[in-house]
C-alpha positions as CSV (number, residue, x, y, z in Angstrom):
1,M,-32.3,79.1,-39.9
2,H,-33.6,76.5,-42.3
3,P,-37.0,75.1,-41.3
4,Y,-35.8,71.5,-41.7
5,P,-36.9,70.4,-38.2
6,L,-40.4,71.5,-39.0
7,I,-40.3,69.7,-42.3
8,H,-39.2,66.6,-40.5
9,L,-42.3,66.8,-38.2
10,L,-44.7,67.3,-41.2
11,A,-43.1,64.8,-43.5
12,D,-45.6,62.1,-42.6
13,G,-48.4,64.1,-44.3
14,Q,-50.6,64.0,-41.2
15,L,-52.2,66.9,-39.4
16,H,-50.2,68.5,-36.6
17,S,-51.6,71.3,-34.5
18,G,-49.8,74.5,-34.1
19,T,-49.5,73.9,-30.4
20,E,-47.9,70.5,-30.9
21,L,-45.4,71.9,-33.4
22,A,-44.5,74.7,-31.2
23,E,-43.9,72.4,-28.2
24,R,-41.8,69.9,-30.2
25,L,-39.7,72.6,-31.8
26,G,-39.4,74.6,-28.6
27,V,-40.6,77.8,-30.2
28,T,-43.7,80.1,-30.1
29,R,-46.8,79.6,-32.2
30,T,-45.9,82.8,-34.1
31,A,-42.5,81.3,-34.9
32,V,-44.2,78.2,-36.2
33,W,-46.4,80.2,-38.4
34,K,-43.4,82.1,-39.9
35,Q,-41.7,78.8,-40.6
36,L,-44.8,77.4,-42.3
37,R,-44.7,80.4,-44.6
38,G,-41.1,79.6,-45.3
39,L,-42.0,76.1,-46.5
40,E,-44.1,77.6,-49.3
41,E,-41.1,79.7,-50.4
42,I,-39.1,76.5,-51.0
43,G,-41.9,74.9,-53.0
44,L,-43.7,72.8,-50.3
45,D,-47.4,72.9,-50.4
46,V,-48.8,73.4,-46.8
47,E,-52.5,72.8,-46.1
48,S,-54.2,74.4,-43.1
49,V,-57.3,72.8,-41.6
50,R,-59.2,75.0,-39.2
51,G,-59.2,73.7,-35.6
52,K,-57.0,70.7,-36.5
53,G,-53.6,72.0,-37.7
54,Y,-51.3,71.9,-40.6
55,R,-50.0,69.2,-43.0
56,L,-48.1,68.9,-46.2
57,A,-50.2,68.2,-49.3
58,E,-48.3,64.9,-49.7
59,P,-45.8,63.0,-47.5
60,L,-42.1,63.5,-48.0
61,D,-39.5,60.7,-48.5
62,L,-36.7,62.4,-46.5
63,L,-33.1,61.3,-46.5
64,S,-32.0,59.7,-43.3
65,R,-28.5,59.3,-42.0
66,E,-29.8,56.5,-39.8
67,S,-30.8,54.6,-42.9
68,I,-27.8,55.4,-45.1
69,E,-24.8,55.3,-42.9
70,P,-25.2,51.8,-41.5
71,A,-25.8,50.5,-45.0
72,L,-22.4,51.9,-46.1
73,A,-20.6,50.4,-43.1
74,G,-19.2,47.5,-45.2
75,L,-17.3,49.7,-47.6
76,K,-13.6,49.9,-47.0
77,P,-12.6,52.6,-46.5
78,Q,-16.0,53.8,-45.2
79,P,-16.8,57.2,-46.8
80,E,-17.4,60.3,-44.9
81,L,-21.1,61.3,-45.2
82,A,-22.5,64.8,-45.3
83,L,-26.3,65.0,-45.4
84,E,-27.5,68.6,-45.8
85,P,-31.0,70.1,-46.1
86,V,-29.9,72.7,-48.7
87,V,-26.6,73.4,-50.4
88,E,-25.4,75.5,-53.3
89,S,-24.5,72.3,-55.1
90,T,-23.3,68.9,-53.8
91,N,-20.3,69.1,-56.1
92,T,-19.4,72.5,-55.0
93,L,-19.4,71.5,-51.3
94,L,-17.0,68.6,-51.9
95,M,-14.8,70.6,-54.2
96,G,-14.5,73.2,-51.4
97,H,-12.8,70.8,-48.9
98,S,-9.3,71.8,-48.0
99,G,-6.6,69.2,-47.8
100,Y,-6.7,65.5,-48.8
101,S,-7.8,62.8,-46.4
102,G,-7.5,59.7,-48.6
103,V,-11.1,58.8,-47.6
104,P,-14.0,59.0,-50.0
105,R,-16.5,61.7,-49.3
106,V,-20.2,61.7,-50.1
107,C,-22.6,64.6,-50.0
108,L,-26.3,64.3,-50.2
109,A,-28.8,67.2,-50.1
110,E,-32.5,67.6,-50.0
111,Q,-32.2,70.6,-52.3
112,Q,-29.7,72.4,-54.4
113,L,-29.9,76.2,-55.0
114,Q,-27.4,76.2,-57.8
115,G,-27.4,72.7,-59.1
116,R,-25.4,72.3,-62.3
117,G,-25.6,70.2,-65.3
118,R,-23.3,69.8,-68.3
119,R,-21.9,73.0,-69.9
120,G,-23.0,75.1,-67.0
121,R,-26.7,74.5,-67.4
122,G,-28.9,74.6,-64.2
123,W,-30.1,71.4,-62.7
124,V,-33.7,71.5,-61.4
125,S,-33.6,70.6,-57.7
126,P,-37.0,70.8,-55.9
127,F,-36.9,70.0,-52.2
128,A,-36.9,66.2,-51.4
129,R,-38.3,65.3,-54.8
130,N,-35.2,64.0,-56.5
131,L,-31.8,62.7,-55.5
132,Y,-28.8,65.0,-55.5
133,L,-25.5,63.4,-54.5
134,S,-21.8,63.7,-55.1
135,V,-19.0,61.3,-54.5
136,G,-15.5,62.6,-54.0
137,V,-12.3,60.4,-54.3
138,E,-8.6,61.2,-54.3
139,T,-5.9,59.8,-56.5
140,D,-2.2,60.3,-57.1
141,A,-2.2,58.4,-60.4
142,G,-2.3,61.5,-62.5
143,P,-4.9,63.0,-64.9
144,A,-4.6,60.2,-67.4
145,A,-6.0,57.8,-64.8
146,V,-9.4,59.5,-64.8
147,Q,-9.9,59.3,-68.5
148,G,-13.3,58.0,-69.3
149,V,-14.3,58.2,-65.6
150,T,-17.7,59.8,-66.4
151,L,-18.6,56.8,-68.6
152,R,-17.5,54.4,-65.9
153,A,-19.5,56.2,-63.3
154,G,-22.6,56.1,-65.6
155,L,-22.2,52.4,-65.9
156,G,-21.8,52.1,-62.1
157,A,-25.0,54.1,-61.6
158,V,-26.9,52.0,-64.2
159,R,-25.8,48.8,-62.5
160,A,-27.0,50.1,-59.2
161,L,-30.4,51.0,-60.5
162,A,-30.8,47.8,-62.4
163,G,-29.9,45.9,-59.3
164,L,-32.9,47.5,-57.6
165,G,-35.1,46.1,-60.3
166,I,-35.5,49.2,-62.4
167,E,-36.1,48.3,-66.1
168,G,-35.8,50.2,-69.4
169,L,-32.4,51.9,-68.5
170,G,-30.1,53.4,-71.1
171,I,-27.1,55.7,-71.3
172,K,-26.6,58.6,-73.7
173,W,-23.0,59.5,-74.3
174,P,-21.3,60.9,-72.3
175,N,-23.2,61.6,-69.1
176,D,-27.0,61.1,-69.3
177,L,-29.0,58.2,-67.9
178,W,-32.3,57.4,-69.7
179,L,-35.3,55.5,-68.7
180,N,-37.7,54.2,-71.3
181,G,-36.4,56.7,-73.9
182,R,-36.3,59.8,-71.7
183,K,-33.7,61.4,-69.5
184,V,-33.9,60.4,-65.8
185,A,-30.5,61.4,-64.5
186,G,-27.3,63.3,-65.4
187,I,-23.7,63.1,-64.2
188,L,-21.3,66.0,-63.8
189,T,-17.6,65.1,-63.1
190,E,-15.1,67.6,-61.9
191,L,-11.4,67.4,-61.3
192,Q,-9.3,69.5,-58.9
193,G,-5.5,69.5,-58.7
194,S,-2.6,69.2,-61.2
195,A,-0.4,66.6,-62.8
196,Q,2.1,67.1,-60.0
197,D,-0.3,67.0,-57.1
198,E,-2.9,64.7,-55.6
199,L,-6.1,64.9,-57.6
200,R,-9.6,65.3,-56.2
201,L,-12.3,63.7,-58.4
202,V,-15.9,64.6,-57.7
203,I,-18.7,62.8,-59.4
204,G,-22.1,64.4,-59.1
205,L,-25.4,62.7,-60.0
206,G,-28.9,64.1,-60.1
207,L,-31.7,61.5,-60.4
208,N,-35.4,62.4,-60.9
209,V,-37.3,60.4,-58.4
210,Y,-40.7,61.9,-57.6
211,M,-40.6,65.1,-59.7
212,T,-43.7,66.0,-61.8
213,E,-44.4,68.4,-64.6
214,S,-45.8,71.0,-62.3
215,E,-42.4,71.3,-60.6
216,T,-40.3,72.1,-63.6
217,A,-40.1,73.4,-67.1
218,I,-37.3,71.3,-68.5
219,D,-36.8,71.9,-72.2
220,Q,-36.1,68.3,-73.2
221,P,-37.9,64.9,-72.8
222,W,-37.5,63.7,-69.3
223,T,-39.0,61.3,-66.8
224,S,-38.8,60.2,-63.2
225,L,-38.9,56.9,-61.4
226,A,-42.3,57.8,-60.0
227,K,-43.7,58.6,-63.5
228,E,-42.5,55.2,-64.7
229,G,-43.9,53.5,-61.6
230,Q,-40.4,52.3,-60.6
231,V,-39.5,53.8,-57.2
232,P,-38.0,50.9,-55.3
233,E,-39.1,49.9,-51.8
234,G,-37.0,52.0,-49.4
235,G,-37.3,55.1,-51.7
236,R,-34.6,57.7,-51.9
237,N,-32.6,56.2,-49.0
238,R,-32.2,52.9,-50.7
239,L,-31.5,54.6,-54.0
240,A,-28.8,56.7,-52.4
241,V,-27.0,53.7,-50.9
242,A,-27.1,51.7,-54.1
243,L,-25.8,54.7,-56.2
244,I,-23.0,55.5,-53.7
245,E,-21.9,51.9,-53.7
246,G,-22.1,51.7,-57.5
247,I,-20.2,54.9,-58.2
248,L,-17.4,54.0,-55.7
249,A,-17.1,50.6,-57.2
250,S,-16.8,52.1,-60.7
251,V,-13.7,54.2,-59.7
252,A,-12.1,51.7,-57.3
253,D,-9.3,50.9,-59.8
254,L,-8.3,54.4,-60.8
255,G,-4.7,54.4,-62.0
256,F,-4.9,51.1,-63.8
257,G,-5.7,52.7,-67.2
258,P,-8.9,52.3,-69.3
259,D,-11.1,49.3,-68.5
260,P,-11.3,47.1,-71.6
261,A,-14.6,45.7,-70.4
262,V,-16.3,49.2,-70.6
263,P,-17.1,49.3,-74.4
264,A,-18.9,45.9,-74.3
265,E,-21.0,46.8,-71.3
266,W,-21.7,50.2,-72.6
267,A,-23.1,48.6,-75.8
268,H,-25.8,47.0,-73.7
269,Y,-27.2,50.3,-72.6
270,D,-26.1,52.6,-75.5
271,V,-29.2,54.6,-76.7
272,L,-27.2,56.1,-79.6
273,R,-26.0,52.8,-81.1
274,G,-27.5,52.3,-84.5
275,R,-29.2,55.6,-84.6
276,Q,-28.6,58.8,-86.6
277,V,-26.7,61.3,-84.4
278,A,-25.9,64.9,-84.9
279,V,-23.2,66.9,-83.2
280,R,-24.3,70.3,-81.9
281,G,-22.4,73.3,-83.5
282,R,-20.7,71.1,-86.1
283,D,-21.6,69.9,-89.5
284,C,-21.1,66.4,-88.3
285,R,-23.5,63.5,-88.2
286,G,-23.4,59.7,-88.4
287,I,-24.7,56.5,-87.0
288,G,-23.8,55.8,-83.4
289,D,-21.3,52.9,-83.3
290,G,-20.5,52.6,-79.6
291,I,-17.4,53.8,-77.8
292,D,-13.7,52.9,-78.0
293,A,-11.5,51.7,-75.2
294,S,-10.7,55.3,-74.1
295,G,-14.4,56.3,-74.0
296,Q,-14.6,58.2,-77.3
297,L,-17.8,58.1,-79.1
298,R,-17.7,56.4,-82.5
299,L,-19.8,57.8,-85.3
300,R,-19.9,56.0,-88.7
301,T,-20.6,58.4,-91.5
302,A,-22.5,57.7,-94.7
303,D,-19.3,57.0,-96.6
304,G,-18.1,54.5,-93.9
305,E,-15.6,56.7,-92.2
306,V,-15.5,56.4,-88.4
307,I,-15.3,59.7,-86.5
308,L,-14.1,59.7,-82.9
309,L,-15.5,62.3,-80.5
310,N,-13.9,62.9,-77.1
311,A,-16.1,65.9,-76.3
312,G,-19.2,67.6,-77.7
313,E,-23.0,67.6,-77.3
314,V,-24.8,65.0,-79.4
315,S,-28.5,64.4,-80.1
316,L,-30.7,61.9,-81.8
317,E,-32.0,63.2,-85.1
318,V,-35.1,61.2,-84.6
319,P,-36.3,61.0,-81.0
320,I,-36.7,57.4,-79.6
321,D,-40.5,58.1,-79.1
322,S,-40.8,58.8,-82.8
323,A,-38.5,56.1,-84.1
324,G,-40.1,53.2,-85.9
């Protein structure tokens, strides 16, 4: 049994006596003590004050169905919402659904045990510190209809964050969101089905909200909204609503082919544009020159040739922090 009910009681950061916790949970004091030890195992810092009780070292901004679901009520069709304390990964949960309903599905979790980034990398997922969400939609338009969907979802997410007043946003092709020159979010898109069947498209997004250096050892420059002083009023719940709306809007016209407006909007946020870029595992480098209508990255080489990339891992040869 997951100790989420206990976490919910302690989320306010105030002291709660063992007797109070036991009564509200309907368990013994011993059971409360065992659950408190379990909180430390999932990375939550519990403080004990003799004679007064227990509290978390800092309050938690927990996700709330009561806050999120009504805010999505205006969407047509209204998505099915799953809000879980802990999952293997939000993408995996949605990919595991059997059958097709025609209704968008959304999964949010407080923690992922096997969160995944691009190319199978793990995605750091401390409890209630970041936002882990996936949006699943279905289409019968065929695989060609979802070409460039990761880029469109990235733009949808950036629009949503900008709409909350967050400044300094950028996108690194094909699936990273940056904030003030550092990675703040990543997108993982997965497709299920075949050309002859209905397709299930799942777009997963992990956004660093409150995470600090003490909670991770990520091997690349990263940041969080809290580190940048840009957590919006309403916290993770407001962020979740905005991102769900933004991602669903970005894929609302699947089946109508590439969106000709994407390259121009991408240029506004493109962190690679005009910078020297290298392609991992290939002797290939050039200056970022935006994307084409199908979402391929354009690299302009020293001799003026334009190379188009539809896949691959690219990096800035001079980090933004060091660029003059």
